[in-house]
BADO-722563 format. One record per residue: residue number from 1; x, z, y of N, C-alpha, C, O, CB in turn; residue in three letters. Coordinates in steps of 0.1 Angstrom, whole numbers, plus 5000, padded with zeros to 4 digits. Glycine has a CB too. Example, Ala and Ser with C-alpha at 12.3 -4.5 7.8 and 13.67 -1.06 7.14 Angstrom:
2
PT    nr    n.u    n.w    n.v   ca.u   ca.w   ca.v    c.u    c.w    c.v    o.u    o.w    o.v   cb.u   cb.w   cb.v   rest
PT     1   5132   5078   4943   5123   5078   4955   5132   5078   4967   5142   5085   4967   5113   5090   4955    ala
PT     2   5128   5071   4978   5137   5071   4989   5129   5079   5000   5134   5080   5011   5141   5057   4994    ser
//
This chain:
240
PT    nr    n.u    n.w    n.v   ca.u   ca.w   ca.v    c.u    c.w    c.v    o.u    o.w    o.v   cb.u   cb.w   cb.v   rest
PT     1   5027   2563   5246   5016   2565   5236   5019   2558   5222   5019   2545   5223   5002   2560   5242    met
PT     2   5022   2563   5212   5023   2556   5199   5013   2551   5193   5004   2559   5189   5029   2563   5190    leu
PT     3   5012   2538   5190   5001   2530   5184   5005   2523   5172   5016   2517   5171   4997   2520   5194    leu
PT     4   4996   2525   5161   4998   2518   5149   4989   2508   5147   4977   2510   5148   4997   2527   5139    leu
PT     5   4993   2495   5145   4986   2483   5142   4986   2478   5128   4997   2477   5122   4991   2474   5151    ala
PT     6   4973   2476   5123   4972   2472   5108   4967   2458   5108   4957   2456   5114   4962   2482   5100    val
PT     7   4974   2447   5100   4968   2435   5099   4967   2432   5084   4977   2431   5078   4974   2425   5108    glu
PT     8   4956   2431   5079   4954   2429   5064   4944   2416   5061   4938   2415   5050   4948   2441   5059    thr
PT     9   4943   2407   5071   4933   2397   5069   4935   2386   5061   4926   2379   5058   4930   2392   5081    ser
PT    10   4949   2385   5057   4953   2373   5050   4963   2379   5038   4965   2391   5036   4961   2362   5060    thr
PT    11   4967   2369   5030   4974   2372   5017   4987   2382   5021   4989   2392   5014   4979   2357   5010    his
PT    12   4994   2379   5031   5005   2388   5036   5001   2397   5047   4999   2392   5058   5017   2381   5040    thr
PT    13   5000   2410   5046   4996   2419   5057   5010   2422   5064   5021   2417   5062   4987   2433   5053    gly
PT    14   5007   2432   5074   5018   2436   5082   5013   2449   5090   5001   2451   5094   5023   2424   5093    ser
PT    15   5023   2457   5093   5021   2469   5102   5030   2468   5115   5040   2461   5115   5025   2481   5095    leu
PT    16   5026   2474   5124   5035   2475   5137   5034   2488   5143   5023   2493   5143   5031   2464   5147    cys
PT    17   5045   2494   5148   5044   2505   5156   5049   2500   5170   5060   2494   5172   5052   2517   5150    leu
PT    18   5039   2504   5181   5043   2502   5193   5040   2513   5202   5031   2520   5200   5038   2491   5199    ala
PT    19   5050   2514   5212   5049   2525   5222   5050   2520   5236   5059   2514   5240   5061   2537   5220    lys
PT    20   5040   2523   5244   5039   2519   5257   5039   2503   5258   5046   2498   5267   5049   2526   5265    asp
PT    21   5033   2496   5250   5033   2482   5251   5046   2474   5245   5048   2462   5245   5032   2479   5264    arg
PT    22   5054   2483   5239   5069   2478   5234   5068   2481   5219   5064   2491   5214   5083   2487   5240    his
PT    23   5072   2469   5213   5071   2471   5198   5083   2478   5194   5094   2476   5198   5071   2456   5190    val
PT    24   5082   2489   5184   5093   2496   5181   5097   2492   5166   5109   2492   5163   5089   2512   5182    ile
PT    25   5089   2488   5158   5091   2482   5144   5079   2475   5138   5068   2478   5142   5095   2492   5134    ala
PT    26   5083   2467   5129   5071   2458   5121   5076   2461   5106   5087   2464   5102   5071   2440   5125    val
PT    27   5065   2459   5097   5069   2460   5084   5058   2449   5076   5046   2449   5078   5067   2476   5080    arg
PT    28   5064   2442   5068   5055   2433   5059   5049   2441   5048   5056   2448   5041   5063   2420   5052    thr
PT    29   5037   2440   5045   5032   2445   5034   5033   2438   5022   5033   2426   5022   5020   2447   5035    leu
PT    30   5035   2446   5009   5034   2439   4996   5020   2436   4993   5011   2442   4999   5040   2447   4984    gln
PT    31   5019   2425   4984   5004   2422   4981   4996   2433   4978   4986   2435   4984   5003   2414   4970    thr
PT    32   5002   2442   4969   4993   2453   4966   4989   2463   4976   4979   2470   4976   4998   2460   4955    glu
PT    33   4998   2462   4986   4996   2471   4999   4984   2466   5006   4977   2474   5012   5009   2471   5009    gly
PT    34   4981   2454   5006   4969   2447   5013   4957   2450   5004   4946   2452   5010   4971   2430   5014    arg
PT    35   4959   2451   4992   4948   2452   4984   4942   2465   4981   4931   2467   4977   4951   2445   4974    arg
PT    36   4951   2475   4981   4947   2490   4978   4950   2498   4990   4960   2497   4997   4956   2496   4965    his
PT    37   4941   2508   4991   4942   2516   5004   4952   2527   5001   4958   2532   5011   4928   2523   5009    ala
PT    38   4955   2530   4988   4966   2540   4987   4978   2534   4989   4987   2540   4995   4965   2546   4973    gln
PT    39   4981   2522   4984   4994   2516   4987   4996   2514   5003   5007   2516   5007   4996   2501   4980    ser
PT    40   4986   2512   5011   4986   2511   5025   4991   2523   5031   4999   2523   5040   4974   2507   5030    leu
PT    41   4985   2534   5026   4989   2549   5030   5004   2550   5029   5011   2554   5038   4983   2561   5019    val
PT    42   5009   2546   5018   5024   2548   5014   5033   2538   5022   5045   2541   5023   5026   2545   4999    gln
PT    43   5028   2526   5027   5036   2518   5035   5036   2523   5050   5045   2521   5057   5032   2502   5033    glu
PT    44   5024   2529   5054   5023   2534   5068   5033   2546   5069   5040   2548   5079   5006   2539   5072    val
PT    45   5035   2555   5059   5042   2566   5058   5056   2562   5059   5065   2568   5065   5038   2575   5046    ala
PT    46   5060   2552   5052   5074   2547   5052   5077   2542   5065   5088   2547   5070   5075   2536   5042    leu
PT    47   5069   2533   5071   5072   2528   5085   5074   2539   5096   5082   2537   5105   5061   2518   5090    leu
PT    48   5066   2550   5095   5068   2562   5103   5080   2568   5101   5087   2571   5111   5057   2570   5102    leu
PT    49   5082   2572   5089   5095   2581   5085   5108   2574   5088   5118   2580   5092   5095   2585   5069    ser
PT    50   5107   2560   5087   5120   2552   5087   5122   2550   5103   5133   2546   5107   5119   2536   5079    glu
PT    51   5112   2554   5112   5116   2553   5126   5115   2567   5133   5113   2568   5145   5106   2542   5133    asn
PT    52   5115   2577   5125   5117   2591   5130   5103   2596   5135   5102   2604   5144   5128   2590   5142    gly
PT    53   5091   2592   5130   5079   2596   5134   5071   2601   5122   5074   2598   5111   5072   2586   5143    phe
PT    54   5060   2609   5126   5051   2615   5116   5036   2610   5119   5034   2607   5130   5051   2631   5115    thr
PT    55   5028   2610   5111   5014   2606   5114   5009   2616   5127   5001   2611   5135   5004   2609   5100    pro
PT    56   5014   2627   5128   5009   2635   5139   5014   2630   5152   5009   2635   5163   5014   2649   5139    ala
PT    57   5024   2620   5152   5028   2614   5165   5020   2603   5170   5021   2599   5181   5041   2610   5165    asp
PT    58   5011   2598   5160   5003   2587   5164   4992   2591   5176   4987   2602   5175   4995   2581   5151    leu
PT    59   4990   2583   5185   4979   2585   5195   4968   2574   5193   4956   2577   5198   4985   2584   5210    arg
PT    60   4970   2565   5188   4959   2553   5186   4963   2545   5172   4974   2544   5167   4959   2541   5199    ala
PT    61   4950   2540   5168   4953   2531   5156   4945   2519   5158   4933   2520   5163   4951   2537   5142    val
PT    62   4950   2507   5156   4943   2495   5160   4943   2486   5145   4952   2487   5137   4951   2487   5173    ala
PT    63   4932   2478   5143   4931   2471   5131   4925   2457   5134   4917   2455   5143   4922   2478   5120    val
PT    64   4931   2447   5126   4926   2434   5127   4912   2433   5120   4910   2436   5108   4935   2424   5120    ser
PT    65   4902   2430   5127   4889   2433   5122   4882   2419   5116   4870   2419   5113   4881   2439   5133    ala
PT    66   4889   2408   5116   4883   2396   5111   4880   2385   5121   4880   2387   5133   4872   2400   5104    gly
PT    67   4878   2373   5116   4874   2370   5102   4888   2369   5094   4899   2369   5099   4864   2354   5101    pro
PT    68   4885   2368   5080   4897   2368   5071   4892   2370   5057   4881   2366   5053   4908   2381   5076    gly
PT    69   4901   2376   5048   4899   2379   5034   4888   2389   5033   4890   2399   5040   4913   2383   5028    ser
PT    70   4879   2389   5026   4868   2400   5024   4875   2413   5019   4873   2424   5024   4857   2395   5012    phe
PT    71   4881   2411   5010   4890   2424   5004   4899   2429   5014   4898   2441   5017   4900   2420   4992    thr
PT    72   4909   2421   5019   4917   2425   5028   4914   2432   5041   4920   2443   5044   4923   2416   5031    gly
PT    73   4903   2427   5047   4897   2433   5059   4890   2446   5056   4890   2455   5064   4888   2423   5065    leu
PT    74   4883   2447   5043   4877   2458   5042   4886   2471   5040   4883   2481   5045   4868   2456   5031    arg
PT    75   4898   2468   5032   4908   2477   5030   4914   2482   5044   4916   2494   5047   4917   2471   5021    val
PT    76   4918   2472   5052   4923   2476   5065   4913   2484   5074   4917   2494   5080   4928   2463   5073    gly
PT    77   4902   2479   5075   4892   2487   5084   4888   2501   5079   4886   2510   5087   4879   2480   5085    val
PT    78   4888   2503   5066   4885   2516   5060   4897   2526   5062   4895   2537   5065   4883   2515   5044    val
PT    79   4910   2520   5062   4920   2527   5062   4922   2533   5078   4925   2544   5081   4933   2519   5055    phe
PT    80   4920   2523   5087   4921   2525   5101   4910   2536   5105   4913   2545   5113   4919   2511   5109    ala
PT    81   4897   2534   5101   4887   2543   5105   4889   2557   5098   4885   2567   5104   4873   2538   5103    lys
PT    82   4894   2560   5087   4897   2571   5082   4909   2578   5089   4908   2590   5091   4899   2570   5069    thr
PT    83   4919   2571   5093   4930   2577   5100   4926   2581   5114   4930   2591   5119   4941   2567   5100    leu
PT    84   4917   2571   5120   4912   2576   5134   4905   2589   5133   4908   2598   5141   4902   2566   5140    ala
PT    85   4896   2590   5124   4887   2602   5122   4894   2615   5119   4892   2625   5124   4878   2599   5111    trp
PT    86   4905   2612   5108   4912   2625   5104   4922   2629   5115   4925   2641   5117   4921   2623   5090    ala
PT    87   4928   2619   5122   4938   2624   5132   4932   2626   5146   4939   2629   5156   4949   2615   5133    ala
PT    88   4918   2623   5148   4911   2624   5160   4917   2615   5171   4919   2619   5182   4911   2637   5165    glu
PT    89   4921   2602   5167   4927   2593   5179   4920   2581   5180   4913   2577   5170   4942   2590   5177    ile
PT    90   4920   2574   5192   4913   2563   5194   4913   2552   5183   4923   2551   5176   4917   2558   5207    pro
PT    91   4902   2544   5181   4903   2534   5173   4901   2521   5179   4891   2520   5187   4894   2537   5162    leu
PT    92   4908   2510   5177   4908   2499   5185   4905   2488   5173   4911   2488   5162   4922   2496   5196    leu
PT    93   4894   2478   5176   4892   2467   5166   4895   2453   5174   4889   2449   5184   4875   2468   5160    ala
PT    94   4905   2447   5167   4910   2434   5174   4904   2423   5165   4905   2422   5153   4928   2434   5174    val
PT    95   4899   2413   5173   4895   2400   5169   4908   2393   5163   4917   2391   5170   4890   2393   5181    asp
PT    96   4908   2389   5149   4920   2384   5144   4922   2370   5149   4934   2366   5151   4920   2385   5129    thr
PT    97   4913   2363   5152   4918   2349   5158   4924   2350   5172   4933   2343   5176   4905   2339   5160    leu
PT    98   4918   2360   5180   4926   2364   5192   4941   2367   5191   4949   2362   5199   4919   2376   5198    gln
PT    99   4943   2376   5180   4956   2378   5177   4965   2367   5173   4977   2367   5176   4956   2387   5168    ala
PT   100   4959   2358   5168   4966   2345   5163   4970   2338   5177   4981   2335   5180   4955   2334   5152    ile
PT   101   4958   2336   5185   4961   2330   5199   4972   2336   5206   4980   2329   5212   4948   2331   5208    ala
PT   102   4973   2347   5205   4983   2356   5214   4997   2354   5210   5007   2359   5215   4981   2372   5213    cys
PT   103   4999   2345   5199   5013   2342   5195   5018   2328   5203   5029   2325   5203   5014   2340   5177    gln
PT   104   5009   2323   5209   5012   2311   5216   5016   2314   5231   5012   2324   5236   5001   2301   5216    leu
PT   105   5023   2305   5238   5025   2306   5251   5016   2298   5259   5013   2287   5255   5037   2302   5255    ser
PT   106   5010   2302   5270   5001   2294   5278   5008   2279   5281   5001   2269   5281   4998   2302   5293    pro
PT   107   5020   2279   5283   5029   2266   5282   5025   2256   5273   5027   2244   5275   5042   2269   5280    asp
PT   108   5020   2261   5260   5018   2253   5249   5005   2245   5252   5002   2236   5244   5018   2260   5237    asp
PT   109   4997   2249   5262   4984   2242   5263   4981   2237   5278   4970   2236   5282   4972   2251   5257    ala
PT   110   4993   2235   5286   4991   2231   5298   4984   2219   5303   4982   2215   5315   5001   2231   5303    leu
PT   111   4979   2211   5291   4972   2200   5294   4956   2202   5299   4949   2193   5304   4974   2192   5282    glu
PT   112   4953   2214   5296   4940   2220   5301   4941   2230   5310   4949   2239   5308   4931   2225   5290    ser
PT   113   4933   2229   5322   4935   2240   5329   4918   2248   5333   4908   2242   5337   4943   2235   5343    gln
PT   114   4920   2260   5329   4930   2270   5325   4936   2265   5310   4929   2258   5302   4922   2286   5326    pro
PT   115   4947   2270   5306   4953   2266   5294   4943   2272   5283   4938   2283   5284   4967   2272   5293    pro
PT   116   4940   2262   5273   4930   2266   5262   4935   2261   5249   4942   2251   5248   4915   2259   5265    arg
PT   117   4932   2270   5237   4936   2267   5225   4923   2269   5215   4915   2278   5216   4947   2276   5223    val
PT   118   4924   2261   5205   4913   2264   5195   4920   2270   5182   4930   2265   5177   4904   2250   5191    leu
PT   119   4915   2281   5177   4922   2289   5166   4913   2286   5154   4901   2288   5155   4924   2307   5170    val
PT   120   4918   2283   5142   4912   2282   5131   4917   2289   5118   4929   2290   5117   4911   2269   5130    ile
PT   121   4909   2294   5110   4913   2301   5097   4905   2295   5087   4895   2289   5089   4910   2315   5098    ser
PT   122   4911   2297   5074   4901   2292   5063   4890   2298   5059   4892   2310   5057   4908   2290   5051    asp
PT   123   4879   2293   5059   4866   2298   5055   4863   2294   5043   4852   2297   5038   4856   2294   5064    ala
PT   124   4872   2285   5035   4868   2280   5021   4856   2270   5022   4851   2268   5033   4862   2292   5012    gln
PT   125   4853   2263   5011   4841   2254   5009   4844   2242   5020   4835   2237   5026   4826   2263   5011    arg
PT   126   4857   2239   5024   4860   2227   5034   4854   2231   5046   4849   2222   5053   4854   2213   5029    asn
PT   127   4854   2243   5050   4851   2248   5065   4861   2257   5069   4869   2262   5061   4837   2255   5067    glu
PT   128   4860   2261   5083   4869   2269   5087   4861   2279   5097   4850   2276   5101   4880   2261   5093    val
PT   129   4868   2291   5100   4863   2299   5110   4870   2294   5123   4882   2291   5124   4866   2314   5108    phe
PT   130   4862   2292   5133   4868   2287   5146   4865   2294   5159   4854   2299   5159   4865   2273   5149    ala
PT   131   4873   2294   5169   4868   2301   5182   4879   2295   5191   4891   2293   5188   4867   2319   5181    ser
PT   132   4874   2294   5205   4881   2289   5215   4887   2301   5223   4880   2311   5225   4874   2280   5223    asp
PT   133   4900   2300   5229   4905   2310   5237   4911   2304   5250   4917   2293   5249   4917   2318   5230    tyr
PT   134   4909   2310   5261   4915   2306   5272   4924   2317   5279   4922   2329   5278   4905   2302   5281    gln
PT   135   4934   2312   5286   4945   2321   5293   4939   2327   5304   4934   2321   5314   4957   2313   5297    trp
PT   136   4941   2341   5303   4934   2348   5315   4947   2352   5323   4955   2360   5318   4925   2362   5310    asp
PT   137   4949   2346   5334   4962   2349   5343   4963   2363   5346   4973   2370   5345   4962   2342   5357    arg
PT   138   4950   2367   5352   4951   2382   5356   4957   2393   5348   4965   2401   5352   4939   2387   5358    glu
PT   139   4953   2392   5333   4958   2401   5323   4968   2396   5316   4974   2402   5307   4948   2405   5315    tyr
PT   140   4972   2383   5318   4983   2377   5310   4979   2377   5293   4987   2383   5286   4998   2386   5313    ala
PT   141   4969   2373   5289   4965   2375   5276   4953   2363   5273   4944   2360   5281   4961   2391   5274    ile
PT   142   4954   2357   5262   4942   2348   5257   4929   2356   5254   4929   2366   5246   4947   2341   5242    trp
PT   143   4919   2353   5261   4906   2357   5258   4896   2347   5253   4895   2335   5257   4901   2362   5269    gln
PT   144   4889   2354   5244   4878   2343   5237   4867   2339   5247   4862   2345   5256   4870   2350   5222    arg
PT   145   4865   2325   5244   4854   2320   5254   4843   2313   5241   4844   2303   5235   4862   2305   5266    ser
PT   146   4831   2323   5241   4822   2318   5231   4822   2326   5218   4829   2336   5217   4826   2304   5228    gly
PT   147   4815   2321   5208   4815   2330   5196   4824   2323   5186   4828   2311   5186   4800   2333   5190    gln
PT   148   4827   2333   5176   4835   2328   5165   4823   2320   5155   4812   2324   5152   4842   2342   5156    ile
PT   149   4828   2309   5151   4817   2301   5143   4824   2295   5130   4836   2295   5129   4810   2288   5152    arg
PT   150   4815   2290   5122   4821   2283   5110   4817   2269   5111   4805   2265   5112   4815   2289   5096    ile
PT   151   4827   2261   5110   4825   2247   5113   4833   2238   5102   4843   2243   5096   4830   2243   5127    ala
PT   152   4828   2225   5099   4836   2215   5092   4846   2209   5101   4844   2209   5113   4827   2203   5085    ala
PT   153   4856   2204   5096   4868   2199   5105   4862   2189   5113   4866   2188   5125   4880   2193   5097    leu
PT   154   4854   2180   5107   4847   2169   5115   4839   2172   5128   4835   2163   5136   4839   2163   5106    ala
PT   155   4836   2186   5128   4827   2190   5139   4835   2198   5150   4829   2204   5160   4816   2198   5133    asp
PT   156   4849   2199   5147   4858   2205   5157   4858   2197   5170   4861   2186   5170   4871   2205   5151    leu
PT   157   4856   2203   5180   4857   2195   5193   4871   2192   5198   4880   2200   5195   4849   2203   5204    his
PT   158   4874   2182   5205   4889   2180   5210   4894   2191   5219   4887   2196   5227   4891   2166   5218    pro
PT   159   4908   2193   5217   4913   2204   5225   4928   2202   5224   4933   2197   5214   4908   2219   5220    thr
PT   160   4936   2205   5236   4952   2200   5235   4958   2208   5223   4966   2201   5217   4961   2205   5249    pro
PT   161   4955   2219   5218   4962   2226   5207   4953   2232   5198   4944   2240   5202   4971   2237   5213    val
PT   162   4954   2230   5184   4946   2238   5175   4956   2245   5166   4966   2239   5161   4936   2229   5166    val
PT   163   4954   2258   5165   4965   2266   5159   4957   2277   5148   4945   2280   5149   4974   2275   5172    ala
PT   164   4965   2281   5139   4960   2290   5129   4966   2288   5116   4974   2279   5114   4945   2288   5128    gly
PT   165   4961   2297   5107   4965   2295   5094   4961   2284   5086   4967   2279   5077   4961   2305   5088    pro
PT   166   4947   2279   5091   4941   2268   5084   4948   2254   5088   4945   2244   5082   4926   2269   5088    ala
PT   167   4957   2254   5096   4963   2241   5100   4972   2238   5088   4973   2226   5087   4972   2243   5114    val
PT   168   4978   2246   5080   4988   2242   5069   4980   2234   5059   4984   2224   5054   4995   2256   5063    ala
PT   169   4968   2239   5056   4958   2233   5046   4953   2220   5051   4951   2211   5043   4947   2241   5044    lys
PT   170   4950   2218   5065   4942   2206   5069   4949   2198   5077   4944   2189   5083   4931   2210   5076    his
PT   171   4963   2200   5078   4972   2195   5088   4969   2178   5088   4964   2173   5099   4987   2198   5084    arg
PT   172   4971   2172   5078   4967   2158   5077   4956   2151   5083   4956   2142   5091   4965   2155   5064    glu
PT   173   4944   2159   5080   4932   2154   5085   4930   2159   5098   4922   2152   5105   4922   2158   5076    glu
PT   174   4936   2170   5104   4934   2172   5119   4943   2162   5126   4939   2158   5137   4938   2187   5124    leu
PT   175   4954   2158   5121   4964   2148   5130   4957   2134   5128   4959   2126   5137   4981   2148   5124    ile
PT   176   4950   2131   5118   4943   2118   5117   4931   2118   5125   4927   2106   5128   4940   2116   5103    ala
PT   177   4925   2127   5130   4913   2127   5138   4917   2124   5152   4908   2122   5160   4905   2139   5137    ser
PT   178   4929   2125   5156   4935   2123   5169   4927   2130   5181   4925   2125   5192   4936   2107   5171    arg
PT   179   4922   2141   5176   4916   2149   5186   4923   2161   5193   4918   2168   5202   4904   2155   5180    arg
PT   180   4936   2162   5187   4944   2174   5190   4958   2168   5194   4964   2160   5186   4944   2184   5178    phe
PT   181   4964   2172   5205   4979   2168   5209   4988   2175   5199   4998   2170   5194   4982   2173   5224    leu
PT   182   4985   2186   5196   4995   2194   5186   4986   2204   5177   4976   2210   5180   5005   2203   5195    arg
PT   183   4993   2204   5164   4987   2213   5154   4997   2222   5151   5007   2218   5145   4982   2205   5142    cys
PT   184   4996   2236   5153   5003   2246   5150   5000   2256   5138   4991   2264   5140   5005   2251   5160    gln
PT   185   5007   2257   5129   5005   2267   5117   5009   2281   5123   5020   2283   5127   5014   2265   5103    glu
PT   186   4999   2291   5124   5002   2304   5130   4996   2314   5121   4983   2313   5120   4997   2306   5144    val
PT   187   5002   2323   5115   4996   2333   5107   4993   2347   5116   4999   2348   5126   5006   2337   5094    gln
PT   188   4984   2355   5113   4981   2365   5121   4992   2376   5118   4997   2377   5106   4966   2370   5119    pro
PT   189   4996   2384   5128   5006   2395   5125   5003   2409   5133   4996   2408   5143   5020   2389   5129    his
PT   190   5007   2419   5128   5003   2432   5134   5010   2432   5148   5005   2440   5157   5007   2445   5125    ala
PT   191   5020   2425   5151   5027   2426   5165   5015   2423   5176   5014   2429   5186   5040   2416   5165    arg
PT   192   5009   2411   5174   4998   2407   5183   4985   2416   5183   4978   2416   5193   4994   2394   5180    glu
PT   193   4984   2423   5170   4972   2430   5170   4976   2442   5179   4968   2447   5187   4968   2434   5155    val
PT   194   4987   2447   5178   4991   2459   5188   4992   2454   5203   4988   2461   5212   5007   2465   5185    ala
PT   195   4995   2442   5205   4994   2438   5220   4980   2436   5224   4977   2440   5235   5001   2425   5224    met
PT   196   4971   2432   5216   4957   2429   5221   4952   2445   5222   4945   2448   5232   4946   2418   5210    val
PT   197   4954   2454   5212   4949   2467   5213   4953   2475   5224   4945   2482   5230   4953   2473   5203    ala
PT   198   4965   2473   5228   4971   2479   5240   4963   2476   5253   4961   2484   5262   4984   2474   5242    ser
PT   199   4960   2461   5253   4952   2457   5265   4939   2463   5265   4933   2467   5275   4951   2442   5265    his
PT   200   4932   2464   5253   4920   2470   5250   4920   2486   5256   4911   2491   5263   4916   2468   5234    gln
PT   201   4929   2492   5252   4931   2507   5252   4932   2510   5267   4927   2520   5271   4945   2512   5243    leu
PT   202   4939   2501   5276   4940   2503   5290   4927   2500   5296   4925   2506   5307   4951   2494   5296    ser
PT   203   4918   2494   5291   4905   2492   5297   4894   2500   5291   4882   2499   5295   4902   2478   5295    arg
PT   204   4897   2509   5281   4887   2518   5276   4878   2511   5265   4867   2516   5260   4878   2522   5287    gly
PT   205   4883   2500   5261   4876   2492   5251   4878   2497   5236   4884   2490   5227   4880   2478   5253    gln
PT   206   4872   2509   5234   4874   2514   5219   4863   2513   5211   4851   2512   5215   4877   2528   5219    leu
PT   207   4867   2512   5198   4856   2509   5187   4850   2522   5183   4856   2532   5185   4863   2503   5174    ala
PT   208   4837   2521   5177   4831   2533   5172   4835   2536   5158   4831   2529   5150   4817   2533   5173    asp
PT   209   4842   2546   5155   4845   2551   5142   4835   2549   5131   4837   2544   5120   4848   2565   5143    val
PT   210   4822   2555   5135   4811   2555   5125   4802   2540   5125   4793   2538   5117   4801   2569   5128    ser
PT   211   4806   2532   5133   4798   2519   5133   4807   2507   5131   4801   2497   5127   4792   2517   5147    gln
PT   212   4821   2507   5131   4828   2496   5129   4828   2490   5116   4830   2497   5106   4840   2499   5132    leu
PT   213   4826   2478   5114   4826   2470   5103   4834   2458   5104   4836   2453   5115   4812   2468   5099    glu
PT   214   4839   2453   5093   4848   2440   5094   4839   2428   5099   4828   2427   5096   4854   2436   5080    pro
PT   215   4847   2419   5107   4839   2407   5112   4840   2396   5099   4850   2389   5098   4846   2401   5126    val
PT   216   4829   2394   5090   4830   2386   5081   4825   2372   5084   4828   2362   5078   4826   2391   5071    tyr
PT   217   4817   2372   5094   4810   2359   5098   4798   2356   5091   4787   2355   5096   4819   2348   5097    val
PT   218   4802   2354   5078   4791   2350   5069   4792   2360   5055   4802   2366   5053   4793   2334   5067    arg
PT   219   4781   2361   5047   4782   2370   5035   4791   2363   5027   4794   2351   5028   4769   2372   5028    pro
PT   220   4796   2372   5018   4805   2368   5005   4797   2358   4996   4785   2358   4997   4810   2382   4997    ser
PT   221   4804   2351   4988   4797   2342   4978   4788   2350   4969   4777   2345   4966   4806   2334   4970    tyr
PT   222   4793   2361   4966   4784   2371   4957   4772   2377   4963   4762   2379   4957   4793   2382   4952    ala
PT   223   4774   2379   4977   4761   2385   4983   4753   2372   4985   4740   2374   4985   4763   2393   4998    glu
PT   224   4757   2360   4988   4748   2350   4991   4739   2347   4977   4727   2345   4977   4756   2337   4996    glu
PT   225   4746   2348   4965   4739   2345   4953   4730   2357   4950   4719   2354   4945   4748   2343   4941    lys
PT   226   4734   2369   4954   4724   2379   4953   4711   2378   4961   4700   2381   4957   4730   2392   4956    arg
PT   227   4713   2373   4974   4703   2372   4982   4694   2360   4978   4681   2360   4981   4708   2370   4994    met
PT   228   4701   2350   4972   4693   2337   4968   4684   2341   4956   4673   2336   4954   4703   2324   4963    ala
PT   229   4690   2350   4948   4683   2355   4936   4671   2364   4940   4660   2362   4935   4693   2363   4927    phe
PT   230   4673   2374   4950   4663   2384   4953   4649   2375   4961   4638   2380   4961   4670   2396   4963    ser
PT   231   4654   2363   4966   4643   2355   4973   4634   2348   4964   4624   2343   4968   4647   2347   4982    ser
PT   232   4640   2346   4951   4632   2339   4942   4631   2348   4929   4636   2344   4919   4637   2324   4939    his
PT   233   4625   2359   4930   4624   2369   4917   4619   2363   4904   4623   2366   4893   4615   2380   4921    pro
PT   234   4609   2355   4907   4601   2348   4895   4610   2340   4886   4607   2339   4874   4590   2337   4900    ala
PT   235   4621   2334   4891   4630   2326   4883   4637   2333   4872   4640   2328   4862   4640   2321   4892    ser
PT   236   4638   2348   4875   4643   2355   4864   4634   2362   4856   4639   2371   4849   4652   2364   4868    gly
PT   237   4622   2360   4855   4612   2366   4847   4605   2357   4838   4605   2345   4841   4602   2372   4855    glu
PT   238   4600   2362   4826   4593   2354   4818   4580   2351   4824   4574   2360   4830   4592   2360   4806    phe
PT   239   4576   2338   4821   4563   2334   4825   4552   2335   4814   4554   2330   4803   4563   2321   4831    gln
PT   240   4540   2341   4818   4530   2342   4808   4522   2329   4806   4513   2329   4798   4521   2354   4811    lys
//
């Protein structure tokens, strides 16, 4: 079964073609490919043609659903939903932080049993998106335990390994806290999106094309300003 995985949650996006859980090819997206749906269509067409496939050969599409860049997630999710609907193929929605965790080996976190990692990505405003993952021996995959949350660095609980794209930005503070044995910078990639999606597909964990939305965790800054304004309408009116 040929599966296309799409990862657009960060500045550098990626695509992956996988068949029967084996990676066939990957492609790094140009910046404009992440930002514009039309460029993403072109990148996917090139990836397929360079490997001897056409869109008609696809049997499933997976997308990194967030958290991450508001614009990037929106482009990726809309593209994946459109493709799934047009081609009448299954749609898989993958937790972006889980895809990051799946780049690690359980041997990286043997200090805890079962092995456990904390994954963080940048949420701006001196905060991070954070979630815990434990190694599932039965399925040989990292599974989320608890909810994705927004946290200040000082509020992150001790764990053997903290990993993710936010490590690069906050490495010195994380090391200084002495709450983590290792800090590993890891960026999300479509390879692991395909891995998690293949696992979901085998268990029938499909996304609803009509209902799927990106996992933003919190509103954008513009939405927060709009909500704040709407809750105090008098502040924008002349007073008699």
